[in-house]
VOGU-3710 file (C-alpha; in Angstrom, 3 decimals, decimal comma):
1> xxxxxxxxxx> -39,086/64,549/84,879  -36,743/63,058/82,265  -35,610/59,930/84,157  -36,304/57,919/87,305  -34,561/59,433/90,345  -33,755/57,578/93,578  -33,812/59,616/96,786  -33,806/59,126/100,561  -36,637/59,909/102,984  -34,839/62,648/104,894
11> xxxxxxxxxx> -31,118/63,109/105,382  -29,146/59,860/105,019  -28,465/58,046/108,290  -24,708/58,116/107,624  -24,852/61,922/107,797  -25,732/61,905/111,506  -26,380/65,477/112,606  -23,966/67,047/110,118  -26,690/69,100/108,400  -28,044/69,546/104,894
21> xxxxxxxxxx> -24,871/70,628/103,097  -23,047/67,459/104,175  -26,182/65,427/103,471  -26,169/66,462/99,810  -22,440/65,644/99,606  -23,116/62,185/101,071  -25,951/61,605/98,582  -23,707/62,686/95,712  -20,977/60,293/96,858  -23,544/57,482/96,978
31> xxxxxxxxxx> -24,675/58,450/93,434  -28,200/59,110/94,716  -30,385/61,866/93,302  -31,757/63,916/96,208  -34,037/63,633/99,221  -37,550/63,972/100,559  -37,832/66,695/103,193  -39,609/65,187/106,194  -41,954/67,779/107,697  -43,745/65,020/109,592
41> xxxxxxxxxx> -43,814/66,905/112,912  -44,575/70,319/111,399  -43,544/72,464/108,433  -40,554/74,161/110,006  -37,105/74,970/108,653  -34,762/77,797/109,627  -34,123/80,461/106,978  -30,440/79,406/106,977  -31,367/75,781/106,222  -33,864/76,882/103,577
51> xxxxxxxxxx> -31,082/78,794/101,826  -28,704/75,796/101,976  -31,315/73,301/100,760  -32,431/75,494/97,885  -28,955/76,499/96,707  -27,073/73,228/97,231  -29,790/70,996/95,759  -29,904/73,257/92,695  -26,117/73,430/92,266  -25,780/69,643/92,586
61> xxxxxxxxxx> -28,840/69,001/90,389  -30,573/67,101/93,205  -34,336/66,558/93,252  -36,415/67,498/96,316  -39,811/66,269/97,442  -41,565/66,978/100,743  -43,693/64,930/103,137  -46,392/66,774/105,088  -47,105/66,420/108,825  -48,585/63,224/110,235
71> xxxxxxxxxx> -51,333/65,191/112,017  -53,449/65,554/108,877  -57,012/64,191/108,861  -59,312/65,770/106,281  -62,133/63,602/107,700  -61,867/64,698/111,322  -65,170/64,953/113,210  -63,983/68,356/114,469  -64,089/71,214/111,993  -61,101/73,017/113,525
81> xxxxxxxxxx> -58,964/69,900/112,986  -59,972/69,806/109,309  -58,994/73,481/108,978  -55,648/72,787/110,660  -55,120/69,819/108,305  -55,840/71,948/105,227  -53,336/74,513/106,499  -50,681/71,802/106,983  -51,090/70,596/103,381  -50,910/74,199/102,142
91> xxxxxxxxxx> -47,861/74,982/104,289  -46,083/71,887/102,943  -46,838/72,964/99,373  -45,724/76,556/100,081  -42,448/75,392/101,582  -41,959/72,910/98,757  -42,474/75,614/96,137  -40,107/77,972/97,946  -37,339/75,356/98,027  -37,838/74,210/94,446
101> xxxxxxxxxx> -39,385/70,822/95,265  -40,880/68,621/92,577  -43,898/67,473/94,597  -45,332/67,114/98,095  -47,140/64,200/99,684  -49,221/63,551/102,787  -51,533/60,994/104,429  -54,969/62,495/103,790  -57,496/61,009/106,216  -58,893/58,255/108,410
111> xxxxxxxxxx> -62,264/56,580/107,777  -63,356/57,147/111,417  -65,905/54,337/111,000  -67,660/56,185/108,154  -68,614/54,816/104,690  -65,785/55,281/102,143  -67,950/57,305/99,724  -68,870/59,786/102,491  -65,195/60,125/103,438  -64,281/60,666/99,787
121> xxxxxxxxxx> -66,685/63,622/99,570  -65,159/65,222/102,672  -61,594/64,731/101,404  -62,586/66,113/97,982  -64,186/69,189/99,591  -60,932/69,983/101,424  -58,923/69,250/98,283  -61,023/71,763/96,373  -60,172/74,391/98,979  -56,459/73,460/98,880
131> xxxxxxxxxx> -56,268/73,629/95,074  -58,156/76,930/95,018  -55,683/78,554/97,446  -52,678/77,138/95,558  -54,132/78,564/92,363  -54,642/82,002/93,967  -51,089/81,976/95,350  -49,695/80,742/92,005  -48,098/77,701/93,656  -47,470/75,197/90,904
141> xxxxxxxxxx> -46,453/71,962/92,578  -47,889/68,443/92,527  -49,928/67,770/95,675  -50,117/64,041/96,290  -52,230/62,067/98,736  -50,333/58,878/99,545  -51,603/55,308/99,451  -51,817/54,327/103,115  -50,656/51,263/105,022  -53,672/50,399/107,218
151> xxxxxxxxxx> -57,280/49,577/106,295  -58,442/52,198/108,859  -56,726/54,938/106,828  -58,384/56,507/103,812  -56,234/56,048/100,729  -56,402/52,812/98,775  -55,236/52,936/95,158  -58,729/53,485/93,715  -59,449/56,421/96,053  -56,140/58,131/95,309
161> xxxxxxxxxx> -56,625/57,642/91,543  -60,166/59,079/91,687  -58,987/62,171/93,573  -56,224/62,642/90,995  -58,790/62,537/88,186  -60,979/65,098/89,934  -58,236/67,725/90,531  -55,637/68,828/88,000  -52,956/69,654/90,593  -53,311/66,250/92,282
171> xxxxxxxxxx> -51,424/63,088/91,362  -50,864/59,899/93,384  -47,970/59,146/95,664  -47,897/55,369/95,433  -46,347/53,789/98,499  -45,864/50,224/97,265  -44,995/48,983/100,754  -48,259/50,443/102,057  -50,298/48,799/99,279  -48,639/45,504/100,190
181> xxxxxxxxxx> -49,247/45,959/103,933  -52,831/47,255/103,896  -53,914/44,202/101,853  -51,947/41,838/104,153  -49,647/40,557/101,416  -51,109/41,442/98,004  -49,444/43,880/95,576  -46,174/41,964/95,557  -45,914/40,292/92,152  -44,712/41,581/88,799
191> xxxxxxxxxx> -48,249/41,373/87,362  -49,729/43,263/90,331  -47,104/46,002/90,034  -47,773/46,299/86,302  -51,517/46,519/87,025  -50,880/49,563/89,274  -49,091/51,382/86,445  -51,722/50,297/83,910  -54,525/51,629/86,103  -52,810/54,981/86,650
201> xxxxxxxxxx> -51,887/55,384/82,967  -55,379/54,458/81,786  -57,406/56,333/84,409  -55,335/59,500/84,825  -53,165/59,614/81,702  -49,605/59,030/80,514  -48,436/62,242/82,231  -49,031/60,541/85,602  -46,443/57,875/84,679  -44,021/60,553/83,463
211> xxxxxxxxxx> -44,324/62,493/86,747  -44,377/59,679/89,270  -43,777/59,791/93,024  -43,282/56,467/94,809  -42,310/55,320/98,289  -40,591/51,964/98,824  -39,253/50,202/101,924  -39,177/46,785/103,458  -42,259/46,384/105,638  -43,633/44,248/108,440
221> xxxxxxxxxx> -47,429/43,851/108,416  -50,347/41,793/109,677  -54,140/41,671/109,450  -54,366/45,298/110,589  -51,859/46,396/107,963  -48,523/48,149/108,398  -46,485/47,558/111,568  -43,054/49,009/110,811  -40,488/49,601/108,089  -37,695/47,084/107,563
231> xxxxxxxxxx> -34,665/46,838/105,322  -35,702/45,411/101,939  -33,682/42,209/102,323  -35,204/41,580/105,792  -38,727/41,728/104,362  -40,807/39,896/101,750  -41,094/43,052/99,608  -40,483/41,909/96,041  -38,402/44,930/95,045  -36,740/43,230/92,069
241> xxxxxxxxxx> -40,007/42,632/90,219  -41,136/46,116/91,206  -38,038/47,613/89,557  -38,716/45,449/86,483  -42,242/46,924/86,298  -40,831/50,465/86,643  -38,496/49,661/83,745  -41,189/48,078/81,550  -43,454/51,133/81,819  -40,516/53,540/81,474
251> xxxxxxxxxx> -41,670/55,389/84,602  -40,151/58,833/85,130  -40,160/60,685/88,433  -38,960/59,980/91,957  -38,590/56,828/94,054  -38,242/57,692/97,743  -36,708/54,976/99,918  -38,087/54,852/103,478  -36,184/51,840/104,849  -34,533/52,283/108,301
261> xxxxxxxxxx> -31,122/52,906/106,653  -32,669/54,453/103,613  -29,518/55,307/101,701  -28,402/51,649/101,645  -31,713/50,465/100,200  -31,939/53,462/97,839  -28,546/52,439/96,397  -29,732/48,808/96,212  -32,850/49,860/94,271  -31,000/52,214/91,933
271> xxxxxx> -28,237/49,732/91,121  -30,700/46,917/90,484  -32,872/49,184/88,317  -29,855/50,284/86,282  -28,733/46,684/85,809  -31,958/45,782/83,985
//
């Protein structure tokens, strides 16, 4: 990726039910750079929509990412649920590749009351299977476990970084709002944001900062972590210092805005970033 792109999580709200072609027009008018395809309830898209998404995003030079289904738990106590989860990650990657997406992300697992190191081994075992199949099928797309918003969910920064070091096709999706929420208020200063980039650059390598995938939104949280997304200005999310940290480290890749009216906050983030 040659620059930092700002995209919406799904079709912009202002598009209503007008469909993908109009969605890309709306994004272009807003001077945004693309969208994340939300396969959160299953990896399904009609052939007609696939054609539109692939052709229009390419003709307008828009970037695509994809978010896998919510029903993924690579640490399920039931083997058939792990198999179904592996398939959902693979299906997201297959669809992403087919549509020309830059990367795909998903929430990997829950701790289920188990020790973190045991959970890591189970997630890594599934990841090995996923990467092996992608290799066989010649699917060359970044597969990114996302930092999660609740302490009950597997996926703090250290765990995501370790998995990225262990598998060449894996890089982090850093959801800064989730980091902030799962720690009940940390990860919200310029120095903390810089430390995230320093850790990723040092542990994984400079290429991870040149192929970044981030999620940002306003967020409401408590002791149990994430409650719900908010607009940035209605939350305590320190987006200005976050954009300054993005600028300082010259991060390249995609910032996906997940606020309730995501296009408004995506424009806010992009304009502030460009003003620096």
